[in-house]
SENUPA-31511 format. One record per residue: z, x, y of N, C-alpha, C in turn; residue number from 1; residue in three letters; chain. Coordinates in steps of 0.001 Angstrom, whole numbers, plus 500000, padded with zeros to 6 digits. Layout:
! residues N
nc3:nc1:nc2:cac3:cac1:cac2:cc3:cc1:cc2:nr:rest:kette
Z:X:Y:Z:X:Y:Z:X:Y:NUM:ALA:A
...
This chain:
! residues 131
nc3:nc1:nc2:cac3:cac1:cac2:cc3:cc1:cc2:nr:rest:kette
499997:500787:498772:500082:500037:499955:499989:500830:501231:1:MET:A
499087:500680:502151:499012:501424:503324:500203:501037:504314:2:SER:A
500381:501645:505373:501291:501395:506363:500736:501270:507721:3:GLN:A
501607:500825:508639:501117:500638:510060:501910:501503:511039:4:MET:A
501337:501939:512125:502061:502518:513175:502363:501623:514167:5:GLN:A
503716:501456:514536:504131:500488:515513:504732:501128:516674:6:VAL:A
504422:500526:517893:505010:501032:519133:505516:499806:519786:7:GLU:A
506834:499843:520285:507476:498686:520955:507608:499342:522379:8:LEU:A
507006:498835:523344:507141:499397:524704:507517:498355:525752:9:VAL:A
508579:498799:526575:509002:498065:527636:508287:498641:528856:10:ALA:A
508368:497892:530056:507648:498452:531167:508243:499809:531651:11:ALA:A
509434:500109:531310:509851:501382:531862:510133:502478:530759:12:ASP:A
509841:502152:529460:510133:503193:528429:509507:502738:527033:13:ARG:A
509467:503750:526102:509103:503428:524776:510412:503146:524136:14:LEU:A
510480:501937:523569:511768:501436:523025:511915:501780:521538:15:VAL:A
510785:501679:520699:510810:502133:519304:509399:502430:518843:16:TRP:A
509395:503520:518078:508096:503863:517468:508273:504361:515963:17:SER:A
507402:503845:515198:507534:504331:513781:506550:503726:512896:18:GLY:A
506649:503981:511649:505702:503422:510516:506461:502214:509942:19:GLU:A
505661:501176:509702:506246:499947:509178:505335:499434:508148:20:ALA:A
505946:498579:507182:505183:497740:506188:504940:496286:506693:21:ASN:A
505802:495875:507624:505670:494436:508098:506343:494289:509452:22:MET:A
505597:493465:510280:506166:493171:511595:506005:491603:511740:23:VAL:A
507153:491065:512275:507072:489607:512658:507397:489414:514127:24:ILE:A
506645:488642:514802:506778:488508:516261:506376:486991:516605:25:ALA:A
506927:486565:517765:506667:485117:518223:505501:485254:519370:26:ARG:A
504481:484556:518941:503422:484470:520000:503396:483034:520580:27:THR:A
502401:482768:521376:502275:481586:522005:501826:480429:520941:28:THR:A
501159:480996:519841:500654:480175:518772:501724:479937:517544:29:GLU:A
502804:480618:517789:503917:480568:516817:504229:481874:516234:30:GLY:A
505083:481973:515277:505443:483219:514556:504189:483779:513913:31:ASP:A
504077:485190:513907:503026:485826:513186:503601:486983:512345:32:VAL:A
503256:487061:511154:503540:488117:510239:502460:489069:510157:33:GLY:A
502642:490302:510329:501647:491347:510165:501899:492274:509131:34:ILE:A
500905:492459:508194:501050:493384:507075:499909:494387:507285:35:LEU:A
499980:495528:506564:498847:496509:506702:497540:495768:506424:36:PRO:A
496434:496455:507084:495105:496027:506979:494921:494599:507700:37:ASN:A
495825:494140:508585:495638:492913:509237:494464:492921:510067:38:HIS:A
493865:491760:510199:492627:491706:511072:493025:492028:512563:39:ALA:A
492099:492597:513264:492322:492834:514634:492783:491557:515430:40:PRO:A
493709:491720:516278:494067:490484:517087:494760:490946:518501:41:MET:A
494762:490096:519320:495461:490265:520666:496007:488997:521006:42:LEU:A
497428:488834:521204:498091:487647:521456:499064:487806:522585:43:SER:A
499347:486565:523170:500481:486690:524126:501764:486381:523363:44:LEU:A
502768:487068:523753:504047:486835:523007:504982:486066:524034:45:MET:A
505924:485331:523487:506900:484567:524247:508337:485310:524061:46:VAL:A
509244:484943:524864:510620:485404:524572:511113:485216:523195:47:ASP:A
511680:486145:522567:512062:486055:521194:512449:487379:520540:48:GLY:A
512360:487469:519240:512729:488726:518595:511403:489209:517880:49:ILE:A
511506:490543:517662:510471:491195:516865:511219:491847:515688:50:VAL:A
510766:491602:514580:511468:491980:513253:510510:493092:512632:51:ASP:A
510891:494342:512443:510140:495295:511924:510838:495777:510617:52:VAL:A
509979:495813:509524:510509:496480:508304:509728:497767:508177:53:THR:A
510592:498848:508115:509951:500193:508064:509572:500556:506702:54:THR:A
508828:501624:506595:508337:502149:505284:509589:502578:504493:55:THR:A
510658:502896:505099:511939:503144:504394:512773:502003:503962:56:ASP:A
512179:500893:504180:512929:499553:503879:514048:499188:504874:57:GLY:A
514090:499837:505973:515052:499343:506926:514524:498351:507806:58:GLU:A
515355:497530:508326:514935:496440:509346:515393:496624:510630:59:THR:A
514568:496655:511638:514862:496817:513075:514523:495665:513766:60:TRP:A
515547:495122:514604:515349:493907:515328:515391:494273:516810:61:ILE:A
514465:493653:517552:514573:493869:519061:514252:492568:519738:62:ALA:A
514903:492448:520800:514684:491267:521707:513651:491728:522648:63:ALA:A
512592:490651:522934:511491:491015:523861:511347:489749:524664:64:VAL:A
510841:490037:525922:510402:488816:526634:508941:488739:526652:65:ASP:A
508304:487835:527311:506896:487659:527220:506041:488952:527362:66:ALA:A
505109:489054:526812:504199:490158:526670:503006:490060:525837:67:GLY:A
502547:491186:525383:501241:491195:524522:501508:491896:523294:68:PHE:A
500812:491488:522216:500752:492045:520962:499418:492384:520596:69:LEU:A
499145:493656:520238:497833:494089:519876:497824:494661:518495:70:SER:A
496906:494318:517649:496849:494762:516291:495268:495193:515952:71:VAL:A
495231:496533:515632:493857:496971:515233:494113:498249:514487:72:ALA:A
493363:498510:513419:493248:499645:512617:494688:500172:512193:73:ASN:A
495501:499141:511727:496902:499526:511277:497737:500052:512368:74:ASN:A
497481:499771:513596:498295:500134:514670:498714:498794:515482:75:ARG:A
499983:498786:515730:500534:497561:516476:501110:498020:517710:76:ILE:A
500710:497481:518774:501325:497803:520144:501995:496512:520590:77:SER:A
503346:496582:520991:503979:495344:521403:504338:495848:522840:78:ILE:A
503862:495135:523842:504210:495505:525150:504737:494247:525917:79:LEU:A
505998:494651:526367:506791:493623:527138:507442:494093:528340:80:ALA:A
507667:493269:529260:508352:493800:530518:509678:494360:530165:81:GLU:A
510499:493568:529324:511887:493852:528779:511821:493985:527272:82:HIS:A
512432:494955:526777:512562:494953:525341:513830:495778:524924:83:ALA:A
514612:495397:524121:515960:496027:523768:516253:495923:522329:84:GLU:A
516514:497013:521722:516933:497034:520271:518259:496315:520064:85:MET:A
518435:495642:518941:519581:494798:518830:520837:495624:518849:86:SER:A
520856:496889:518232:522020:497665:518210:522452:498140:519597:87:HIS:A
521552:497907:520591:521838:498399:522042:522267:497373:522957:88:ASP:A
522342:496157:522417:522670:494930:523196:524138:494703:523166:89:ILE:A
524710:494496:524348:526091:494006:524580:526059:492556:524448:90:ASP:A
526609:492038:523140:526559:490599:523011:527429:489799:523983:91:LEU:A
528490:490293:524366:529279:489597:525385:528604:489457:526785:92:GLU:A
527976:490532:527169:527274:490547:528407:526138:489523:528281:93:LYS:A
525430:489488:527161:524368:488586:526965:524852:487192:527155:94:ALA:A
525970:486939:526464:526462:485621:526513:526947:485252:527945:95:ARG:A
527469:486207:528630:527798:485990:530033:526632:485682:530861:96:ALA:A
525544:486394:530675:524326:486209:531303:523698:484818:531143:97:ASP:A
523694:484424:529862:523290:482994:529611:524138:481963:530217:98:LEU:A
525478:482083:530218:526318:481081:530862:525980:481022:532268:99:GLU:A
525881:482231:533045:525571:482257:534442:524170:481630:534736:100:ARG:A
523290:481917:533888:521864:481352:534097:521950:479831:533888:101:ALA:A
522684:479360:532905:522705:477851:532771:523462:477133:533811:102:GLN:A
524389:477850:534409:525192:477232:535504:524594:477564:536935:103:SER:A
523372:478108:536932:522754:478527:538348:522631:477151:539222:104:ALA:A
522937:477398:540491:522897:476144:541329:521491:475724:541645:105:GLY:A
521352:474709:542437:520054:474116:542718:519357:475055:543732:106:GLU:A
520104:476071:544245:519485:476847:545394:518584:478027:544615:107:ASP:A
518798:478179:543343:518080:479215:542608:516737:478629:542234:108:ASP:A
515815:479541:542066:514396:479213:541709:514560:478855:540262:109:ASP:A
514079:477675:539899:514057:477157:538550:513384:478030:537523:110:GLU:A
512117:478679:537940:511478:479531:537026:512247:480689:536703:111:ALA:A
512915:481279:537708:513720:482478:537567:514903:482238:536671:112:THR:A
515507:481110:536748:516735:480711:536003:516206:480528:534640:113:ALA:A
515053:479978:534364:514481:479756:533022:514229:480946:532293:114:ALA:A
513670:481881:533062:513315:483242:532589:514619:484048:532231:115:ALA:A
515637:483902:533017:516985:484598:532726:517618:483958:531554:116:GLU:A
517576:482623:531362:518090:482007:530220:517343:482377:528830:117:ARG:A
515994:482390:528816:515128:482820:527755:515593:484332:527382:118:ALA:A
515694:485212:528285:515964:486528:528026:517287:486684:527369:119:TRP:A
518257:485921:527960:519607:486117:527357:519665:485580:525991:120:ALA:A
519055:484401:525696:519030:483794:524523:518360:484736:523464:121:GLU:A
517240:485441:523891:516535:486315:522852:517473:487498:522612:122:ALA:A
518161:487973:523531:519082:489182:523240:520247:488643:522282:123:ARG:A
520716:487409:522371:521766:486965:521531:521220:486796:520242:124:ILE:A
520069:486143:520033:519472:486038:518706:519231:487240:518019:125:ARG:A
518646:488216:518734:518458:489615:518156:519709:490208:517574:126:ALA:A
520823:490170:518347:521995:490678:517923:522609:489934:516678:127:THR:A
522559:488641:516828:523161:487853:515649:522229:488039:514356:128:GLU:A
521029:488107:514443:520102:488231:513358:520278:489568:512654:129:ARG:A
520547:490612:513508:520748:492029:512955:522084:492105:512196:130:ALA:A
523133:491276:512470:524407:491479:511954:524538:490662:510672:131:SER:A
């Protein structure tokens, strides 16, 4: 079985890079599972988690916000403005961020509050899924 080269990139840094046997990510069309020799694709991602199974059998979970997923020639590029590995997430801070975003006043921009809620929820799901 062949393997894939995966790069998870945030706007400001490379978050994770390595070889994988499987990647699961959430796109605007729904969850997509990618195995070696997957057909080329380019998709829009939504806030959620990315689940990577490495060639060593380890599972890495990351929270990502909206971005792009590109698959071609056993190379997967995941590009998001924000991405954070589950083991780097402060769960209590994520929960506090979610609570603050949920209780945002009417003076706040609704789109900004919705984005903050979605990002906090993605971080919480990634941490809970990894544990």
